[in-house]
C-alpha positions in Angstrom: -18.0 10.6 -10.1 -16.0 8.8 -12.8 -14.3 5.7 -11.4 -13.6 4.3 -14.8 -14.5 0.7 -15.7 -15.1 -0.4 -12.1 -18.2 1.8 -11.9 -19.9 -0.3 -14.5 -20.4 -3.1 -12.1 -23.9 -3.2 -10.8 -24.6 -2.1 -7.2 -24.8 -5.2 -5.0 -22.0 -7.0 -6.9 -19.2 -5.8 -4.7 -16.9 -8.6 -3.4 -17.0 -7.5 0.2 -20.6 -6.2 0.3 -22.0 -6.6 3.8 -18.7 -6.5 5.5 -18.6 -3.8 8.2 -15.3 -2.3 9.3 -14.5 0.1 12.0 -11.2 1.9 11.3 -9.4 3.5 14.2 -6.0 3.9 12.6 -4.3 7.1 11.6 -2.0 8.2 8.9 -1.0 5.4 6.6 -0.8 1.7 7.5 -4.3 1.1 9.1 -6.1 3.5 6.8 -4.5 2.1 3.6 -5.8 -1.3 4.6 -9.3 0.2 5.2 -9.1 1.9 1.8 -8.2 -1.3 0.0 -11.0 -3.3 1.6 -13.4 -0.4 1.1 -12.7 -0.3 -2.6 -14.1 -3.8 -2.9 -17.4 -3.0 -1.1 -16.7 -3.1 2.6 -18.5 -0.4 4.6 -15.7 1.5 6.4 -16.5 3.7 9.4 -13.5 5.8 10.3 -13.2 7.0 13.8 -11.2 10.3 14.1 -10.4 12.6 17.0 -12.6 15.7 17.1 -11.2 19.0 16.0 -7.9 17.7 14.5 -9.0 14.5 12.7 -6.5 12.1 11.2 -3.2 14.0 10.7 -3.1 12.9 7.1 -5.8 15.5 6.4 -3.0 18.1 6.7 0.0 16.2 5.1 1.8 17.4 2.0 0.0 19.6 -0.5 -3.4 20.9 0.5 -6.4 21.9 -1.7 -8.9 24.2 0.2 -7.2 23.2 3.4 -7.3 19.4 2.9 -4.6 17.1 1.7 -5.1 15.7 -1.8 -3.5 12.5 -0.4 -6.4 12.3 2.0 -8.8 12.3 -0.9 -7.3 9.0 -2.1 -6.7 7.4 1.2 -10.2 7.9 2.6 -12.5 7.5 -0.3 -15.4 5.0 0.3 -15.2 5.8 4.1 -17.6 7.5 6.5 -16.1 9.8 9.2 -17.2 9.7 12.8 -15.4 12.4 15.0 -15.2 10.7 18.4 -13.0 11.3 21.4 -11.7 7.8 22.4 -10.0 9.2 25.5 -13.3 10.0 27.0 -15.2 7.2 28.8 -18.4 8.2 26.8 -16.4 8.0 23.6 -15.2 4.5 24.5 -18.7 3.3 25.2 -19.8 4.6 21.8 -16.9 2.8 20.2 -18.0 -0.4 21.8 -21.5 0.0 20.4 -20.1 0.6 16.9 -17.7 -2.4 17.1 -20.4 -4.7 18.5 -22.0 -4.6 15.1 -18.8 -4.7 13.0 -17.1 -7.6 11.3 -13.6 -6.1 11.5 -11.8 -3.6 13.6 -8.6 -2.0 12.2 -6.2 -0.2 14.5 -2.6 0.9 14.4 -2.1 2.5 17.8 0.9 1.5 20.0 0.4 -1.9 21.6 -1.6 -1.6 24.8 -3.6 1.5 23.8 -6.8 -0.3 23.1 -6.5 -2.1 26.5 -6.0 1.2 28.3 -9.3 2.4 26.7 -11.1 -0.7 27.7 -11.3 -1.8 24.1 -8.9 -4.8 24.1 -9.8 -7.7 21.8 -10.9 -9.9 24.7 -13.4 -7.3 25.8 -14.7 -6.6 22.3 -14.9 -10.3 21.3 -16.8 -11.2 24.4 -19.6 -8.9 23.1 -19.0 -9.8 19.5 -17.5 -13.3 19.1 -17.2 -13.0 15.3 -15.1 -9.8 15.5 -11.8 -9.8 13.6 -9.3 -7.4 15.0 -6.4 -6.3 12.8 -3.6 -4.7 14.9 -0.8 -3.0 13.0 2.2 -1.7 15.0 5.9 -1.1 14.6 7.1 -4.3 16.2 4.0 -6.4 16.9 2.0 -7.2 20.0 4.7 -9.4 21.6 8.5 -9.5 21.8 11.2 -7.4 23.5 10.6 -4.4 21.1 6.8 -4.5 21.5 6.7 -1.1 23.3 9.1 0.8 21.2 7.6 3.4 18.9 7.9 2.5 15.2 6.9 4.1 11.9 7.2 2.8 8.4 10.6 4.3 7.9 11.9 2.3 10.9 10.3 -0.8 9.6 12.0 -0.3 6.3 15.4 0.1 8.1 15.0 -2.9 10.4 13.3 -5.0 7.8 16.5 -4.9 5.7 15.2 -2.7 2.9 17.1 0.6 3.6 20.5 -1.2 3.6 19.9 -2.3 0.0 18.5 1.0 -1.3 20.9 3.4 -2.9 24.5 3.4 -4.2 27.3 1.3 -2.7 29.1 3.0 0.1 26.6 5.9 0.2 24.1 6.8 2.8 21.0 4.5 2.7 18.1 6.3 1.0 14.4 6.3 1.3 12.5 4.4 -1.5 10.5 7.6 -2.1 7.1 6.6 -0.8 5.9 5.1 2.6 6.5 1.6 1.4 6.8 0.1 4.9 3.4 1.3 5.8 1.7 0.1 2.7 3.4 -3.3 2.8 2.0 -3.7 6.4 -1.4 -2.5 5.2 -1.5 -5.1 2.4 -0.4 -7.9 4.7 -3.2 -6.7 7.0 -5.7 -6.9 4.2 -4.6 -10.4 3.4 -5.0 -11.3 7.0 -8.5 -9.8 7.2 -9.6 -11.7 4.1 -8.2 -15.0 5.4 -9.9 -14.5 8.8 -13.2 -13.7 7.1 -13.0 -16.9 5.1 -12.0 -18.9 8.2 -14.9 -17.4 10.2 -17.4 -18.3 7.5 -16.0 -21.8 7.0 -15.2 -22.8 10.5 -17.7 -21.8 13.1 -18.2 -18.1 12.9 -15.6 -17.0 15.4 -13.2 -14.1 14.9 -9.5 -13.8 15.7 -6.7 -11.3 16.2 -4.3 -10.4 13.3 -0.9 -9.1 14.4 1.1 -7.2 11.7 4.4 -5.7 12.5 5.8 -3.0 10.1 9.3 -4.5 10.1 8.0 -8.0 9.5 6.0 -6.9 6.5 9.1 -5.4 5.0 11.2 -8.4 5.9 8.7 -10.7 4.3 9.5 -9.3 0.8 13.3 -9.4 1.2 13.5 -12.5 -1.1 16.7 -14.5 -0.5 18.4 -12.0 1.9 18.4 -14.3 5.0 18.8 -17.7 3.2 21.9 -16.4 1.4 23.3 -15.2 4.8 22.4 -18.5 6.4 23.9 -20.7 3.7 26.9 -18.7 2.6 27.5 -15.9 5.2 26.8 -13.4 2.4 25.5 -10.0 3.5 23.8 -8.4 0.5 24.8 -4.8 -0.1 23.3 -1.9 -2.0 23.8 -2.1 -5.7 22.3 1.1 -7.1 20.0 0.3 -10.0 21.5 -3.1 -10.8 19.9 -6.4 -9.9 22.8 -8.3 -8.1 23.3 -11.9 -9.2 21.0 -11.5 -12.2 22.4 -10.0 -15.5 21.9 -7.9 -17.3 19.3 -5.7 -15.6 20.1 -2.1 -14.9 19.4 1.6 -15.8 21.3 2.9 -18.8 21.8 6.5 -20.0 20.1 7.9 -23.0 20.4 11.4 -24.6 17.3 12.5 -22.7 17.1 10.4 -19.6 17.4 6.9 -18.3 16.0 3.6 -19.5 15.6 0.3 -17.6 16.6 -2.8 -19.6 16.0 -6.3 -18.3 17.8 -8.7 -20.6 18.4 -11.4 -18.0 16.6 -14.3 -19.7 18.9 -16.5 -21.7 17.0 -16.0 -25.0 16.2 -12.4 -24.2 20.0 -11.7 -23.7 20.8 -13.0 -27.2 18.1 -10.8 -28.8 19.3 -7.8 -26.8 22.9 -8.3 -27.9 21.8 -8.6 -31.5 19.7 -5.4 -31.2 22.7 -3.4 -29.9 25.1 -4.7 -32.6 27.0 -7.1 -30.4 26.5 -10.5 -32.1 29.9 -11.5 -30.5 28.4 -11.4 -27.1 25.2 -13.0 -28.2 27.2 -16.0 -29.5 29.6 -16.3 -26.5 29.2 -19.7 -25.0 30.0 -18.5 -21.5 27.2 -15.9 -21.7 24.5 -18.4 -22.6 23.4 -18.7 -19.0 23.1 -16.3 -16.1 26.1 -17.4 -14.1 28.4 -16.6 -16.9 26.8 -13.3 -17.5 27.1 -12.3 -13.8 30.8 -13.0 -14.1 31.1 -10.5 -17.0 28.3 -8.1 -15.9 30.5 -5.0 -16.0 31.5 -5.7 -19.6 27.9 -6.4 -20.6 26.6 -3.2 -18.8 29.3 -1.1 -20.5 28.3 -2.5 -24.0 24.6 -1.7 -23.4 25.3 1.8 -22.0 27.6 2.6 -25.0 24.7 1.8 -27.3 21.9 3.5 -25.4 24.0 6.7 -25.0 23.4 7.6 -28.7 19.6 7.4 -28.6 16.6 8.9 -26.9 14.7 6.8 -24.4 11.8 6.5 -26.9 14.2 5.3 -29.6 15.7 2.6 -27.3 12.2 1.5 -26.3 11.1 1.2 -29.9 14.1 -0.8 -30.9 14.0 -3.2 -27.9 10.2 -3.7 -28.2 10.8 -4.9 -31.7 13.4 -7.3 -30.4 11.0 -8.4 -27.6 13.4 -7.2 -24.9 11.7 -5.7 -21.8 12.6 -2.0 -21.4 11.0 1.0 -19.8 11.4 4.6 -19.2 11.9 5.9 -15.6 8.5 7.6 -15.2 7.8 10.8 -13.4 4.3 11.9 -12.2 3.9 13.7 -15.6 4.7 10.6 -17.5 2.1 8.5 -15.6 -0.5 11.2 -16.0 0.0 11.4 -19.8 0.4 7.7 -20.4 -2.4 6.1 -22.6 -1.9 2.7 -21.1 -2.6 3.9 -17.6 -5.7 5.6 -19.0 -6.9 2.5 -20.9 -6.5 0.4 -17.8 -8.7 2.8 -15.7 -5.7 3.7 -13.5 -6.3 7.5 -13.9 -9.7 8.2 -12.4 -11.5 11.5 -12.2 -12.8 12.1 -8.7 -14.9 14.9 -7.2 -14.1 16.0 -3.7 -16.8 17.1 -1.3 -15.6 20.6 -1.7 -16.4 20.5 -5.4 -12.9 20.2 -6.8 -11.8 17.7 -9.4 -8.8 15.4 -9.0 -7.1 12.8 -11.0 -6.4 9.9 -8.6 -5.1 6.3 -8.8 -7.4 3.6 -10.0 -8.1 0.3 -8.2 -5.8 -2.7 -8.0 -6.3 -5.7 -8.4 -8.8 -5.9 -11.2 -11.5 -8.6 -10.6 -13.5 -9.7 -13.6 -16.8 -10.4 -11.8 -16.6 -8.1 -8.8 -14.3 -5.2 -9.7 -13.6 -2.5 -7.1 -15.1 1.0 -7.5 -15.2 4.4 -5.9 -18.6 4.7 -4.3 -18.1 8.0 -2.4 -15.4 10.6 -2.1 -13.4 11.2 1.1 -15.5 12.6 4.0 -15.0 15.9 5.8 -14.3 15.5 9.5 -17.4 14.2 11.2 -19.5 14.2 8.1 -21.3 11.0 9.2 -21.2 11.1 13.0 -24.9 11.7 13.6 -26.0 9.2 11.0 -23.7 6.4 12.1 -24.5 6.8 15.8 -28.2 6.8 15.0 -27.7 3.5 13.1 -26.4 1.9 16.3 -29.3 3.1 18.4 -28.4 6.4 19.9 -31.2 8.9 20.1 -31.1 12.5 18.9 -31.0 13.6 22.5 -28.0 11.3 23.4 -26.1 12.5 20.3 -26.8 16.1 21.3 -25.5 15.5 24.8 -22.3 13.9 23.5 -21.7 16.9 21.2 -22.3 19.2 24.1 -19.6 17.4 26.1 -17.2 17.6 23.2 -17.1 13.8 22.8 -18.3 14.0 19.2 -18.1 16.6 16.5 
């Protein structure tokens, strides 16, 4: 398997080597967190329901019956097909978690407790256990029991209201951003809890991540502006409200993003587009003045870009040291030499023998870079091996399989 530059790190040099994670989540938020930690060396055992497995296995485009999304989301994981609704399955889960450092779950609040797997029970047997709980609205509060997916988190976190054109229906960002933001906040929480456990007495803790709060946390000055000025920020299309100029501008073959909002950058931009009058205007020397005349500035830039291709605009503005970029499609990313040079387009073999180009690993650590150690598992690929590792005999495993508790 070619995982690019990260595979050059010697085995044993992974940042999270020795960290054992049990992942009970499904679909996106919990599993994306497990994926992220697994890429840096954590051992991730994923518990899935028998027969159906994680629904993500069947989402979007399938290759030989399995989602290609699954191949990215579940690399570096081991699959245990275990029925958590059965008392025997719950007992097996307790044995697995008793030897784990971290449990990741994104069920509705209270589900673990209904299964006899609440944090208090698990930490009584394993005091060092860190439990990451990702849910729509958190483990407390009046909305605790309401169902919530990433799209709802994006709406109630304030993001959807700002996404799209003014006075038009709020639009989706295009990917499951609410889920992945929650997953990344969860990963930060796990790393902080692991450090605290090591430095301060070896005890674990519970991490409570709500989808809407993860979105809300990246909403910049949304609430301070409302608090101080009563301003409700509105959708602004591709512009960056209050910061000018920064927008998408038309070219003969597409759109280009130009960010000329630094004081010196703005002057270079105006010179590059043949508007030295705007570059020299005293009231445009700073952002506040440019915001007041942003429509005039945007019109001047758009008038210039409309005569050129995106590539021509990029070349000109790169020479003037003005940030500009094409609006990339999947094809653009896949053919981009910079993505390739940065090991962000990896060649990965599936367990069914197919070859995929998949995203590389972020962030890039100099001494302990992440890597792809194994491709995504088929459902239950590792059930017998993992259960044997926690002390179940071959006879006990066979009995569980006979009852349909494992697959």
